[in-house]
N, C-alpha and C positions, 0 to 999 in steps of 0.2 A: 359494556356491551362488547362483545367480541370484535376482535379485529383479525383479519386475514391478510397473510402474505405469502408470495411463493418464492421457493428457493430457486435459484439460478443452478446451472451446471458447476458453477465455481463456488458453490455453497453461500453465497450472498443472499442477503433478505434485506429488502427496503422496511425500515421498520415504519408502521404508520405514524402520522402527524400525531394524532392523539396522545400515542405513546412516548413519542418524542417529546411533547409538551409536559406529560406526567413525570417523565424522568429528569426532564430539563437539561436535555443533551442537545448537542448540535456538533457540526462537522468538526473532527479532530478529538472529539471526547474518548474516552477509555470506558469500556463497559466491562463488568465482570458477571458471568455466567456462572451460576450454581446449579447443581440438580439434586432432589431431594429423594429419599429412599421410596417415596409415594410415586416417582416418575415427574414430579414436577420441575418447572425449571425456573430459576429467581435471577433477575437480570437486575444489576444494579449500576449507577453511575459511580465511577472510581474519582474522587477528589484528586487533582493535581498535587504532586509534593510541593512544599515551599523549599527548594534547595538552599536558599539563603537560610532561612531558619535552622534546618539540619546542618548546615555548614557551622553555624553560629553556637549551636548545641553541643556538637561533637567534642569541642574543645573543652567544655566543662565536664565531661564525662570521663575525662582520663583519670580522675582520682578513684574510680572504681575499676581500673584496669590492672589489676594484678592477679597473680597465680592465687593467693588466698581468697581474693573476691570470687574468682571462678570456682573453686572448691565448696566456698560457703553457698553459694546459688545455683550450682549444678543441679540439685533435684528440686528446686521450683518449678 
């Protein structure tokens, strides 16, 4: 079923409740907007980054941090 919203002078739009529920979004969530070549817009909820996990992983990746590795993987 189509949902309608009106854009404010500041470019803001209220996302209809049915759409918010379908996207599982709430206040403070981040959305990404993409356009297709057919003129359609795709909206997705962006999962928040787990900064603790990324910090833990960054220490394990140093073994692949060399000039030789950069050259070997440059064209991938």
